[in-house]
Structure formats: C-alpha cells, structure tokens
N, C-alpha and C positions, 0 to 999 in steps of 0.2 A: 828673423822671420820664419813664416812658413811657406814655403813655395810648391806651385804645381806646373803642370805641364801648361795650365793658362797664365801663369805667373802671377796670380794671387799673392799676396804675401801682408803682413802687419808686423808691427814693433814687438821687438822680443820683452818676455816681462824679466821680472827678477830671477837673478840666478836661486839656483836650489841647490839640493846633494848632491846630483851628478854634474853640476857646472863643469864646462872642460873637455865632457866626455864626448864620443861620436859614437852612436849608436844605428844599426841595421836592422830593422823589423820586415822581414820577408814573408810576406803573407799579411798585409795591414789592411786588407780592404773592408773587412768586417768584423766582427766577433771579437776574439780575445787579441786577435793581432793590431785590430783597430784601437783597442783600448790600451795596449802596452805602448803603441806608438805615441800616443796621446800623453798618457801619464809619464814615459821617459822623458818627452819633450816637457812635461811641465815641471818635471823635477830639474831639469836645467841642461840636459842632455841635447844635442843636435842630432835630429833623427832623419835617416833615410827610410821611408815607407813604401814599399812596393806593391803591387797587385795587378791580376789584370783585368779586371773589369774597370771601364776608362768612359767616361763623358764622350771622348772623341773618337775611340775604338771601340766602344760598345761592351757588351755584355760577354764575359768568359762564358765557357761551357757551365757553368754552375746556374748561368741564368738568374741571378740576383739583382736586385736594383742598384745596389749599394756601389760607388764608386771609391777609386783610390783618390780622384780629387776632392772629393769629400772630406776624407782623413785627412787631407792637407789643410783642409779649412777647420777641422775641431783642432789640429795641432795650433795653429795661429789663433781660434779662440780662446786656447787654453794659455795663450801668451807665450807658447814655445817656437821653437826653432827648427824647421825641418825641411824636407823634399819629400814629396808623394811624385812616384814614377810609375809609369806603366814597366812592368819587367816581367817575364816569364820565365821562371827559375827552371824549367824544364832547356831551356834556350841555352846553351853554354857560353856562347859568345855573348848574349845579354847580360848574363852574370858577370862575365869578365869585365865589359864595359863598365859595368856598374860600378865595380870594387875600383875601378882604375879610375872613374869619377870621383869617389870617396878618398882616395887617394891623393889623387890631383887636388882636391878641394882641403883637405884636412892632415893628409899625410899619417892618418891614424885610424884605427878602430878599436873602440875598446868594450862593446859589447854586441853580438851577432845572435839573433833572433832567429832561430829557423820555425816559423808557425805555418808554413805552407802546407794545403792539404785539399780540402775541400772533395775528398773523395768519396765521402759518405753518397754522392749524388748517385754514384754507382752501385751502392751497398743495396744487397738484397737479404736483408736481414732474416734470419731463421731459415735460409737453406743452406743445404751440405756444398761442399767445394765442386763436386759434380752436377750438383743442379744450378749452380749459381752461372750466371753468363760470364764467360770465359772473357772476351774481349774487357766488360765492365771490369772485372777482378784485376785484370792486369794493368788497366789504366788506375785504378785504385793503386797498386803498388810503385806506379812510376809518379804518381803524384804525393805520396806519402812517405817515399823511401829516395827517390832518385832526385827530387828535386833538394832534399835537405844536404844528399851529398854532392852536388855540384856547386851547390852555395857555399857548401862547407870548402869546400876543395879551391875556391877562387878567394874565398873571404879571410882563410885563417892566415894565409902566409902576412897579410897585413895587419890582421890583429895581434900574431906574437910579435909584431917588432916591438913592442913596450910590453915588460913584465904587468900582470895585474888583469889582462884580458878575460872576457865573461862569455861563453856559448850557452846559450838558453834552447834547448829542443822542449817545444810544446808536445805533450803528449796526451793521454785520455787514459786514466787509470794511473794509480799507486803500483809498485813492482808487487805488492803484496798480492794485491786485487788482480793483477793480470797474470799471476803465476798460473792459476789457471786457465784451460782454456777457454775463450769467451764465445761460447756456442751460441747465444744468443744474436750476435753480432756477425758471427762468420768466419770463415778461412781466411777470406782478405784483410779485412778490418783488424781482424787480432794479429793478423802477421806484420801489419803495417805498424802500429804499436809496440808489438815485441820489439821491433828493429829499430825503432826510435830510442829503447830504452839501452838497446845495444850499441847502437851508434852516439850513444851519451857517453859510454863505458869506453868505448875506444878512444873518442874525443879526449877525455879526461886524461888517458894514459899518455897519447901522443902529445896534449899539450902541456903537461906537467914540467918536462925540463925548461920551458919558456916562462915558467911562472903562470900559466893561465889555467881556467878552469872549465869543466863544462858540467852543466847541470840539467837534469828533465825536469819540466814543470806541468802539473796537470791542474785544470779547474776541475771543479766538481761537476755538478749539475748545471749547465752553463744557460744563461738566460740570454742566448744569442737572438740576435734578429730574427732568424730563420725559426728557433724555438718559441719566442714570443708569439710570431703568425700563425705556427702548428697550433698553438692553444688560444688563438684570438683573443689574446690579451698586449697589453703594452708594459711598458718598464713603470708606469705610474701606478698600473692596479692589477699587475702580475698574480697578487696571491688570491685573485677571483679564482684562476685555475684551481686552485688547492680544493674547492667544492667537489668537482669530478675525479682529480688527482691528490690526493692528499699529500704523497709524497714528494709532490713538488716544492714543498714548503723548506726544503733543504738545498731551492736553487739558488744560485748566486747571479750576481751581474757581473760582467765581462770586466769592470772596475777592478773588482776583488782579486783575480789573478794578476791584474796589471800591477796592482798595488804591491804582490809578491814579487815579482819581476824586479819592480824599482828598488824593492827591501835588498832584494840579493844583488844587484847590480852596485847599491850603494855601502855594501857589507865589505869591509877591507880583510874580513876573515871569510870570505865565500867559499875559499879550498876546501873548507869542511864539510861542504856538500857536493864536492866534485865526483861525478860519477854516478850519483846518485837520483832517485826520482823524488822530488818532494812537491805536495799539493799547496792550494792557496789556503785549506783549510788548517794544515799543519803549521804552515809556517806564519800565519795570523797572530796568534799569541805570542810566539818566540820574538816577533819583532814589531808587534803593538799596532797594526794597520786593522782596520775592520773592512766590511762592504758597505757601501754606499748608505746603508740604512743604520750602520752602525753594528751589525750582527756581525757573528764570524760563523759562519755556517762551514761543517765539516762534512761535505758529501761521503767521503768514500768511509770514515767511519762510519757514517750512519746507513750506508748500503749495508756494511756487515752487520751491523748490531741490529737495526729495525727493518729495513724493506726487503732485505734478502731472505729473513726467516718468513717471510709471508709467502714466499716462493715455494711452491711443489718440486723435490728433487727429479729429475726425469731420471731414464733406465740406465742413465751412465753415473748417477749419482752428483750431477753437478746441478747446482740451482741457477 
C-alpha cells in the first residue's frame, strides 16, 4: 500500500517488472519526480517519495500547491506500494534518518533518483553573473548540487549492499546541448546542470567496483504543473498553447521521462549507460515506450535541428 504522513493506504496491485526492488525518489512532490515515483510503483517497486511541500507543514519556498501527500495518493491510485514523506534534502540529519528507515524496513535500496531542485524559482534568466541576485544564485547551487551530494552520501552505502544498484541523476539538457554555455539561463542554472553531469560521472566511477551504475536522465520540454499553468492550459488541452508558441508542439508529459527511468531500472544491462546523460526522447525507441498520447517526442534533437535555427546568434556566436 502507499502510505503518507496521514496514514492513507490501499491494497497493492499486481507485481511488475520491478517487483522486489526498493526505490527512493528524492524530490517527488511534483513534475518529473512525482511521475517517476508513481511509475516506479506501478512497475512493482516499493517507493519512498520525498519532498518539502506538505499538507501538514505547509508549502516550501517554491510556493506551489502540490504536496508530497498527493504523490502518495497517486501511488495508491496506481496500485503501487510506497511511502510519501516530508524530507528536506539539505538537512543531512533528515536524509540520514530517511535512509536508516529504508534500511530498517527493507534492508536494501536498488534505485536512487536524485530529482531535487526547484532552484529555477531564483533564476533571473538573461542576466549576467554580476547582475544576478547573489543570494538567490547561491541558493540555486545549494538546492541543485548540495541536495544531490547529501542524498547520495547517505544512500549509497545501502545501495551498494547488493550488486545491480542504480543512481538516476535528473538533469536538464543532454551532454551535447550543455557543452556550450547556456547563456539564456545564466551562470547559476548552467553551473547546476553541468555539476549534475559531473556528479553522474563521478558516481559511475565510484560505484563500478560494487556492480552499480549512475546515469543522468533529462526530460525534454516538460509539461509540469508550473509549465502548464504558465501557458494557461491543462494536460488535456495543452496543444492549444501551440497557437501562440508553435515550438511547444515538442513538449512532453512527466510520464514520458518516468517511463524512461522505469526502463533503465528494469534493464539488466543498464551499465551500458553508466556515466552518460540520456534523454527520454533518445531512450523511447530503444526501449519501446511512448508518451501518454502514443508519440515519441525528441525535444533535444528538435531544439538543435528546428527551434535553435530560428534564433539569431548573439555577439558571442551562441544562439
């Protein structure tokens, strides 16, 4: 059953490809993290989903209405087994206690998904390093880098207890796309995403002797709750937004990247991807999954081949 701080639960549905696996999805209150938690549970894994926004404790600094308890209820609705908990992944003691709980309950951790961020709340896109608010920029680094390091520090000793463990580092952008400085997003955002790629490489090296892997996964143009709200549409009528923003045609639901994560977690040969950055659009044809509407959008290919060609180069030569 899926449980949360209020103790809600429901019977577990039939087993799936991840039956017997235990997963921790850190940063599962909304967006990709929420969908990943639900889809891992739907596939049979026991899922621990964490976030800061809570019905009992209130909203996090991101100030969105979604709560971690709602994620627990969605796991229940999917017939999955899981626990939704309020955890601040900048608090080392809270993360340590979380991992101890998983160890006590199951004695294993097979999949760790580091999806914590929300730092875009502080982003001042289009500004230079010296123009960007310093305190907000440094907070972005804390939320996007320190959280991942703290979580892996505490979780990896449990994950390597058995061979076959997998760390998924959620990021934004492929290695090829992020090779150039993302000046539209700015110094702090660019640095966070570059650091996540480097953390993936480091963990892949350190996990290899233990038979475990680390892979970075990026969605494309994600139709998160915040994105849909910004465009004034819902998941049911999102295509209406393409009237004003034609490139939104390449957008994808959070379920798409969640299915990519499930495919990786179920792949006995997942080590072939270790240390690399892969995208939902790249993996979809290889593993045979689609988005909820049956399509296979490949956002990062589209950006290079279509959208960015429409952008004028600035005086640095970047688009």
